C-alpha positions as CSV (number, residue, x, y, z in Angstrom):
1,X,73.0,96.8,51.7
2,X,76.4,95.1,51.7
3,X,77.5,93.7,55.1
4,X,81.1,92.8,55.9
5,X,81.5,89.6,57.9
6,X,84.7,88.9,59.8
7,X,85.9,85.8,61.4
8,X,87.1,86.6,64.9
9,X,88.5,84.6,67.8
10,X,86.2,84.7,70.9
11,X,87.9,84.7,74.3
12,X,84.5,84.0,75.9
13,X,83.7,80.9,73.9
14,X,87.3,80.0,73.1
15,X,86.6,79.5,69.4
16,X,86.1,81.2,66.1
17,X,82.9,83.0,65.2
18,X,81.6,85.0,62.3
19,X,80.3,88.4,63.2
20,X,78.9,91.4,61.5
21,X,81.4,94.2,62.1
22,X,78.8,97.0,62.1
23,X,76.5,95.5,64.9
24,X,77.5,92.3,66.6
25,X,81.2,92.9,67.2
26,X,80.5,96.4,68.5
27,X,78.7,95.0,71.5
28,X,80.8,94.3,74.6
29,X,80.3,90.7,75.8
30,X,80.4,90.1,79.5
31,X,83.1,87.8,80.8
32,X,81.6,84.6,82.0
33,X,83.9,82.3,84.0
34,X,83.4,78.6,84.8
35,X,83.1,77.6,88.4
36,X,86.6,76.1,88.1
37,X,88.0,79.4,86.7
38,X,86.3,81.4,89.5
39,X,87.8,79.1,92.1
40,X,91.2,79.2,90.5
41,X,91.2,83.0,90.3
42,X,90.0,83.5,93.8
43,X,92.4,81.0,95.3
44,X,95.4,82.6,93.6
45,X,94.3,86.1,94.7
46,X,93.6,85.0,98.3
47,X,97.0,83.3,98.4
48,X,98.8,86.4,97.0
49,X,96.9,88.8,99.3
50,X,98.3,86.8,102.3
51,X,101.8,86.6,100.8
52,X,101.8,82.7,100.9
53,X,103.8,80.8,98.3
54,X,102.3,77.8,96.5
55,X,104.7,75.6,98.2
56,X,103.6,76.7,101.7
57,X,100.0,76.5,100.8
58,X,100.4,73.0,99.4
59,X,102.3,71.9,102.5
60,X,99.6,73.3,104.8
61,X,96.9,71.5,102.7
62,X,98.8,68.2,102.4
63,X,99.0,68.5,98.7
64,X,101.9,68.9,96.2
65,X,103.0,72.2,94.8
66,X,102.5,70.9,91.2
67,X,98.8,70.0,92.1
68,X,98.2,73.5,93.6
69,X,99.8,75.1,90.5
70,X,97.4,73.2,88.2
71,X,94.4,74.2,90.3
72,X,95.4,77.9,90.2
73,X,95.7,77.7,86.4
74,X,92.3,76.1,86.2
75,X,93.4,73.0,84.5
76,X,92.7,70.6,87.4
77,X,89.3,69.2,88.0
78,X,89.5,69.5,91.8
79,X,87.4,67.6,94.4
80,X,85.3,69.4,97.0
81,X,87.5,67.9,99.7
82,X,90.7,69.3,98.2
83,X,88.9,72.7,97.7
84,X,88.2,72.7,101.5
85,X,91.8,71.8,102.3
86,X,93.1,74.7,100.2
87,X,90.5,77.1,101.6
88,X,91.7,76.2,105.1
89,X,95.3,76.6,104.1
90,X,94.8,80.2,103.0
91,X,92.4,81.0,105.8
92,X,89.4,81.9,103.6
93,X,85.9,80.3,103.8
94,X,85.3,78.0,100.9
95,X,82.1,79.8,100.0
96,X,84.2,82.9,99.3
97,X,86.5,81.0,96.9
98,X,83.6,79.9,94.7
99,X,81.9,83.3,94.7
100,X,82.5,85.2,91.4
101,X,82.1,88.6,93.2
102,X,84.8,87.9,95.8
103,X,88.4,88.9,95.1
104,X,87.3,90.8,92.1
105,X,89.9,92.9,90.3
106,X,88.9,96.4,89.2
107,X,90.0,95.3,85.7
108,X,87.4,92.6,85.7
109,X,84.5,95.1,85.7
């Protein structure tokens, strides 16, 4: 039996992988987000649901808009204290912002 192997970019792992096109690549892999990515996604969605700009949220939390932007993009390693400040600024319990099931988009399913 002759198997064809293809090198593909994996969005889940963020790297290249070899896969068997007949079996392995046919399976749909579940999206797994890091805790930082979950917080970033939920914070942005909570802010947008309440029609709050990054600038207003940053002001209410006592942070800079650039800092808030980097948190929402998931590039900032944020402290638990600043997470609480941002949760208060958008009026959402912190536990909801770190819950992967909260603020879920129908496209994420």
